[in-house]
Structure formats: structure tokens, C-alpha cells
C-alpha positions in Angstrom: -58.3 -26.6 10.1 -58.9 -30.3 9.5 -62.2 -29.4 7.3 -60.6 -27.5 5.0 -58.1 -30.4 4.9 -59.0 -31.7 1.2 -56.2 -33.4 0.2 -56.6 -37.6 0.3 -60.1 -37.2 0.8 -62.6 -39.1 -2.4 -63.6 -36.5 -5.1 -66.4 -38.7 -6.9 -66.0 -37.9 -10.8 -66.0 -40.3 -13.1 -62.5 -39.9 -15.2 -59.8 -42.7 -16.1 -58.3 -42.4 -12.7 -60.8 -42.6 -10.8 -61.7 -46.6 -13.1 -58.4 -47.6 -12.0 -57.7 -50.8 -9.7 -56.7 -49.1 -6.0 -53.9 -51.2 -5.8 -52.3 -49.1 -9.8 -53.4 -45.9 -8.2 -51.2 -46.6 -5.3 -48.5 -47.8 -7.1 -48.5 -45.4 -9.9 -48.6 -42.1 -6.7 -45.6 -43.9 -5.1 -42.9 -44.6 -8.0 -44.2 -40.6 -9.4 -43.1 -39.3 -5.7 -39.5 -41.8 -6.1 -39.0 -39.8 -8.9 -39.0 -36.6 -7.7 -36.2 -37.3 -6.4 -33.8 -37.9 -9.5 -34.4 -34.7 -11.5 -30.9 -33.1 -12.5 -31.9 -30.4 -14.8 -35.2 -27.9 -15.1 -36.0 -29.7 -18.0 -36.8 -33.1 -15.8 -38.0 -30.7 -13.4 -40.6 -29.7 -16.8 -41.5 -32.9 -17.7 -42.7 -33.8 -13.9 -44.5 -30.8 -14.2 -46.4 -31.4 -17.1 -47.0 -34.7 -16.4 -48.5 -33.8 -12.9 -50.6 -31.1 -15.4 -51.6 -34.2 -17.4 -53.0 -35.9 -14.6 -55.1 -33.7 -12.3 -57.0 -32.9 -15.9 -57.8 -36.2 -16.7 -58.9 -36.3 -12.3 -61.4 -34.3 -13.5 -61.1 -33.3 -9.9 -61.4 -29.5 -9.2 -57.9 -27.5 -9.6 -59.2 -24.6 -7.1 -60.5 -27.5 -4.4 -56.6 -29.2 -5.5 -55.1 -25.3 -4.0 -57.4 -25.6 -0.6 -56.5 -29.0 -0.4 -52.9 -28.1 -0.3 -53.4 -24.6 1.6 -52.4 -26.1 5.4 -49.1 -28.4 4.0 -48.1 -24.4 3.0 -45.2 -24.1 5.6 -43.9 -27.3 4.4 -43.4 -26.7 0.5 -41.9 -23.7 1.3 -39.9 -25.5 3.6 -38.9 -28.5 1.5 -38.3 -26.1 -1.6 -35.7 -24.4 0.7 -33.7 -27.1 1.6 -33.5 -28.8 -1.8 -31.9 -25.3 -3.2 -29.2 -25.3 -0.8 -28.2 -29.2 -1.5 -29.0 -28.7 -5.0 -26.3 -28.8 -7.5 -23.6 -25.7 -9.2 -24.9 -26.5 -12.5 -28.8 -26.4 -11.5 -28.5 -23.4 -9.8 -26.5 -21.6 -12.5 -29.4 -22.3 -14.8 -32.4 -21.4 -12.3 -30.1 -17.7 -11.3 -29.8 -17.0 -15.5 -33.2 -17.4 -15.5 -34.3 -15.5 -12.9 -32.3 -12.7 -12.9 -32.7 -10.1 -16.0 -30.6 -7.4 -18.0 -32.6 -4.4 -17.4 -31.3 -3.6 -21.3 -31.4 -5.3 -24.5 -30.5 -8.9 -25.4 -27.7 -8.8 -26.9 -26.3 -11.6 -30.0 -23.4 -13.0 -28.2 -21.1 -16.1 -29.0 -21.2 -19.8 -27.2 -17.9 -19.0 -25.6 -19.4 -15.6 -24.0 -21.9 -17.7 -23.2 -20.2 -19.4 -21.2 -18.7 -16.6 -19.1 -22.7 -15.1 -18.4 -22.9 -16.4 -15.1 -19.7 -14.7 -14.2 -21.8 -11.3 -14.9 -21.5 -8.7 -12.1 -25.3 -8.7 -11.3 -25.2 -12.5 -9.6 -22.6 -10.8 -6.9 -25.6 -9.4 -4.2 -26.1 -13.8 -3.6 -22.9 -14.2 -2.7 -24.4 -18.3 -2.3 -25.1 -18.5 -6.3 -22.2 -16.9 -6.9 -19.5 -19.2 -5.2 -21.3 -22.2 -7.3 -21.3 -20.7 -10.1 -17.8 -19.7 -9.8 -16.6 -23.2 -8.6 -18.8 -24.3 -11.9 -17.0 -22.0 -14.9 -13.2 -23.4 -12.3 -14.1 -27.0 -12.7 -14.3 -26.4 -16.8 -11.2 -24.7 -16.6 -9.8 -27.1 -15.0 -12.0 -29.8 -17.5 -10.6 -27.7 -20.5 -6.8 -27.1 -19.3 -6.0 -31.9 -18.7 -7.7 -31.5 -22.5 -5.1 -29.7 -23.5 -2.6 -31.1 -21.6 -3.4 -34.8 -23.4 -4.1 -33.2 -27.0 -0.4 -31.8 -27.1 0.8 -36.1 -25.2 -0.7 -37.2 -28.1 1.1 -34.4 -31.7 4.6 -36.0 -29.9 3.9 -39.4 -31.7 2.1 -38.4 -34.8 1.5 -34.6 -35.2 -1.2 -33.1 -36.9 -2.3 -29.0 -37.5 -5.5 -29.9 -36.9 -5.6 -30.8 -33.2 -2.6 -28.2 -33.0 -4.8 -25.3 -33.3 -7.3 -27.1 -31.0 -4.9 -27.3 -28.4 -3.4 -23.3 -28.6 -7.6 -22.6 -29.0 -8.5 -24.3 -25.3 -5.6 -22.5 -23.8 -6.4 -19.5 -25.3 -10.4 -20.4 -23.7 -7.9 -21.2 -20.5 -6.3 -17.4 -20.5 -9.4 -16.2 -20.4 -10.7 -18.2 -17.5 -8.3 -17.5 -15.2 -8.4 -13.5 -16.3 -12.6 -13.3 -16.1 -13.0 -15.9 -12.8 -9.6 -14.1 -10.8 -11.3 -10.7 -11.4 -14.9 -11.9 -10.9 -13.4 -14.4 -7.2 -11.3 -11.1 -6.2 -15.1 -8.7 -6.1 -16.9 -12.0 -4.4 -14.0 -11.2 -1.8 -15.7 -8.3 -0.6 -18.9 -10.0 0.3 -19.8 -11.8 3.2 -19.7 -15.3 3.1 -19.0 -18.0 5.1 -16.3 -19.8 6.9 -17.0 -23.2 4.2 -17.5 -20.3 1.1 -14.3 -18.6 2.1 -12.3 -21.8 1.8 -13.6 -22.5 -1.7 -12.7 -19.0 -2.9 -9.3 -19.1 -0.9 -8.9 -22.8 -3.2 -10.1 -21.2 -6.3 -7.9 -17.5 -6.3 -4.7 -20.4 -5.5 -5.1 -22.8 -8.2 -6.7 -20.7 -11.5 -3.2 -19.8 -11.2 -2.2 -23.4 -11.7 -4.9 -24.2 -14.3 -3.3 -22.0 -17.0 0.3 -22.7 -16.3 -1.4 -26.4 -17.2 -2.9 -25.2 -20.3 0.6 -23.0 -21.1 3.0 -26.3 -20.1 0.6 -28.1 -22.9 1.3 -25.4 -25.4 5.3 -25.6 -24.7 4.7 -29.1 -25.4 3.0 -29.0 -28.5 5.4 -26.4 -30.1 7.7 -28.8 -29.2 5.5 -32.1 -31.6 5.5 -29.1 -34.4 8.7 -28.1 -34.3 10.2 -32.1 -34.5 7.0 -31.9 -38.0 8.5 -28.7 -39.2 12.6 -30.0 -39.3 11.2 -33.8 -39.7 12.7 -35.0 -36.8 11.7 -37.9 -34.9 12.0 -39.2 -31.3 14.0 -43.0 -31.5 11.6 -45.5 -30.6 14.4 -45.6 -27.1 13.4 -42.5 -26.2 9.6 -42.1 -27.4 9.1 -45.5 -25.3 10.4 -44.2 -22.3 9.3 -40.5 -22.8 5.2 -42.6 -23.0 6.2 -43.0 -19.0 6.9 -39.7 -17.7 3.5 -39.2 -20.0 1.6 -41.5 -18.5 2.7 -40.2 -14.6 2.1 -37.2 -15.6 -1.4 -38.3 -16.7 -1.9 -39.8 -13.1 -0.7 -37.5 -11.1 -3.0 -34.5 -13.0 -5.7 -36.9 -12.7 -5.2 -36.8 -8.8 -4.0 -33.2 -7.8 -8.2 -32.6 -9.9 -10.0 -35.0 -7.8 -8.1 -33.3 -5.3 -9.8 -30.2 -5.8 -12.5 -31.4 -6.9 -13.6 -33.2 -4.2 -11.7 -31.0 -1.4 -10.1 -34.5 -0.8 -7.0 -34.1 1.7 -6.3 -37.7 2.0 -5.8 -38.0 -1.6 -4.0 -35.0 -1.4 -0.8 -37.4 0.1 -0.7 -39.1 -3.0 0.9 -36.6 -4.8 3.9 -35.5 -3.7 5.4 -38.9 -4.1 4.6 -39.2 -7.1 5.8 -35.6 -8.0 9.4 -36.9 -6.3 9.5 -39.9 -9.0 8.4 -37.3 -12.2 11.1 -35.5 -11.4 14.1 -38.3 -11.0 11.9 -39.8 -14.8 12.9 -36.3 -15.9 16.7 -36.7 -14.4 16.8 -40.4 -16.4 15.6 -39.1 -19.1 17.9 -36.3 -19.9 21.2 -38.8 -18.4 19.9 -41.4 -20.8 20.4 -39.1 -23.9 23.3 -37.9 -23.3 24.2 -41.9 -23.7 23.0 -42.3 -27.0 24.4 -39.0 -27.5 28.0 -40.4 -27.3 26.8 -43.7 -28.8 25.4 -41.7 -32.2 22.3 -42.8 -31.7 21.3 -39.1 -31.1 21.6 -35.4 -32.2 22.4 -32.1 -30.0 19.1 -30.3 -31.5 16.9 -34.2 -30.4 18.5 -33.4 -26.8 17.2 -29.8 -26.1 13.6 -30.6 -28.0 13.7 -33.3 -25.0 14.6 -31.4 -22.4 11.6 -29.1 -23.2 9.9 -31.9 -23.0 10.7 -33.3 -20.1 10.8 -30.1 -18.3 7.3 -28.4 -19.7 6.1 -32.7 -17.4 9.0 -32.0 -15.0 6.7 -28.1 -14.5 3.1 -29.9 -14.9 3.6 -32.2 -11.9 5.0 -29.1 -9.6 2.0 -27.5 -10.7 0.1 -30.4 -9.3 1.8 -30.4 -6.1 0.8 -26.8 -5.1 -3.0 -27.5 -5.5 -2.2 -30.7 -3.6 -0.7 -29.0 -1.0 -3.6 -25.7 -1.0 -6.4 -27.6 -0.6 -4.4 -29.0 2.3 -3.7 -26.0 3.8 -7.0 -24.2 3.4 -8.7 -26.4 5.7 -5.6 -26.3 8.2 -5.8 -22.8 7.5 -2.6 -22.4 7.2 -0.9 -21.2 4.0 2.7 -21.4 4.1 2.8 -23.5 1.1 6.7 -24.0 1.1 7.2 -24.9 4.1 4.5 -27.6 4.2 6.5 -28.8 1.2 9.9 -28.1 2.7 8.4 -30.4 5.9 7.0 -33.1 3.7 10.9 -33.6 0.9 12.7 -33.4 4.4 11.0 -35.1 6.8 9.2 -37.8 4.7 7.8 -40.3 7.6 7.7 -43.4 6.6 4.7 -44.0 5.0 6.0 -42.1 2.5 8.9 -43.9 1.7 7.3 -46.7 1.2 5.0 -44.9 -0.9 7.4 -43.2 -2.9 9.1 -47.2 -3.6 5.9 -48.4 -4.5 5.3 -45.4 -7.1 8.8 -45.8 -8.2 8.3 -50.1 -9.8 4.8 -48.9 -11.0 6.7 -45.9 -13.6 10.1 -47.8 -14.1 11.6 -47.3 -17.9 12.2 -49.3 -19.9 15.5 -51.6 -18.9 19.7 -49.9 -20.0 21.9 -51.6 -22.9 23.8 -53.1 -22.2 26.2 -50.3 -22.8 24.7 -47.6 -21.3 24.0 -49.8 -17.6 27.7 -50.4 -17.9 28.7 -46.9 -18.5 26.3 -45.9 -15.6 27.7 -48.7 -13.6 31.0 -46.6 -13.2 29.6 -43.9 -13.2 28.0 -44.1 -10.1 31.0 -45.4 -8.9 33.4 -42.0 -9.6 
């Protein structure tokens, strides 16, 4: 066996590599081995392989001798390959799956959007591990798209643009398709033999994709409110816009937190969602109250009030869906699915930590100071 181990033995040849300083060769080998841990795509792996082939060619060492040298290490190489397949990212596995599993039918010309959904083809269900990773990739893209639609709709309230409004509608249609195709795919995958971890991942995806879709729907609702303002030549007052931006900022933050909770399965971070959702409910009520006061003072109209109510209701509903995502991740990790009981326990039997967090968040999202007249009226109302 030792005699067959030619790896590491000196082979006399007249090549550029042989003439290099030994320290240079040792350092170069070390750097090459280190760089092999960093490739994140098939392209980068291909470049590393091409570089290795170039070095072999420059060394003038027979290929047959090199193959004979690594033969005793075959088991170690196979083991390393399996470890890499397990630890490699979902996107990488998807590309490998699409590259290795071929259709028996003739290739068809498909759109770029259809190509995105190819990772959910039923032919991959025969390997549940890869299918779960593909589903995670699709759900991640769906979440990103729904968040984009929502953020774009916020900007339309300040400056309505037809092109941006069309983009929001197009993204929402794509998110709808994700929900349909991914939901169907996950139900099929649910009948396969899954590990406990994969089963948890599937449960979370099944519960959360509906919330992602509804968040994009509310993005469209906000866009339609902005469109109504634009078509009727109406505009929120500076006071109303300033107050609305505070609520928008709070909703942006709760969406960011909820999506991080989903992506990282972070149960600890999920605890930050409920106090913020409570504050967003309070902001919604306060914005509606302030509108009524401006209406009484002749600073606003009933029509503007309807539109403002639609916007704040959509923002409040987005926060509710973020709450659902946080509860889902928490409950799956606790092997319990009684969402309503969980929320009831948090909101009606909160602990001291919840109250502290709630007070901190209230300070973070304070609305602009009320005018003296409105503040006085509010004090009288509260006293009554």
C-alpha cells in the first residue's frame, strides 16, 4: 500500500514548477487549499478546477501517476464530498440538482419567471432533502418579493408614479404564483419520508407563505389608496404625512424582524414582535383619532379620512401577519400549533419583560406633538 502511495513523492522533471523555490511551492499549495473552502457557486468551483488542471499540465507529471497516487485516499475524498453536499447552501444544491437531473422530454423555450419556478418541479420530490432546500429557496424569494412590494407602496403615498404602481402589481402577482405553486409542492412533499428538522421546516413554510402573500396584498391596497389620491388630485396634509411616516417606519421594522425570525428560525428575536405589534395598533388608533380632530377643525375632509383609514388598516394588518410569522416559528419549535392561545397568553398575561419592551418601543415611535387645541380636547375627552 505504501509503495502505491505516490502522492507527495518527488518526480524529477524539467518544468517551471520544479524550478520554483521550495518555499514558494509550499506557500502556493497552502493558499490553494485554503481558497477551496470559499467557493459559493459552480462557477468558482469550475475556476478552481481549471487552475488545478493548468498546474498539473505545467508540472509535466504524468496524469496516470497522479491518479495512482490518490487511489488510497478514495474513501477520504468520498467522505469529504458527502460532507460538502450536506453543508452546502440551498442555492448551490438547487443549481446542482437542475444540472444533474434532466428531463427525458425535449427542451422547451421558457420565460425567465418560469425558470424561477423550475426548482419546484415534481421530479425532485424523489429526494426530499434537496426538495426541502429548493422549497426554502423559493420561500425566501417569495418573502423578499412581498417585502419589496410593501416598501414600494410606501413611497407612492408621497410621490405617485405609474411605473412603480405597475411594478407593485406585477410583484404581487408573482407572489400569488409562489403561494400557489409552493403550497402545492409542500403538500406533495409532506407525504414523503422527512427528517424531524425537515418536517419542522416544511411546517413553518406552509404556515408562513400565506402571511407573505397577504403582506404583498396589503402593499397593493396601499398602492391603490395612493392611486386614488393621485387621480382625485388629493394630498395628505404635512401633519398627516408626518404621523403616517412614524407608523410606516414601525411597520418596516416589524417586517424586517419577522422575516429575520423566519429566515434564521430565531425564537429569541421573535419575542420582539408582539410589543411592536401592540404599539402599531396604538398608532393606528391614534392616527384615526387625530384625523377626526383635524376634521372638526376644518383642516381635513371626510373623503381623506376614508383613504387614511384604509392605509392605516393595511399597515395594522401587515403587523398582524408579522405576528403570525413570529408565533409560527416559536410554536413549531415548541411542537405546538395553538396560535390563538399563544397570543392570548402574551397579550392578556404579559410578564414584566413585555411591559418594559413595550414602554421602550412606545418611546421609539412617538408621534409628533399634538397642536394645543387638539391636545386640550383629547385631555377633556379622556377625563370624561
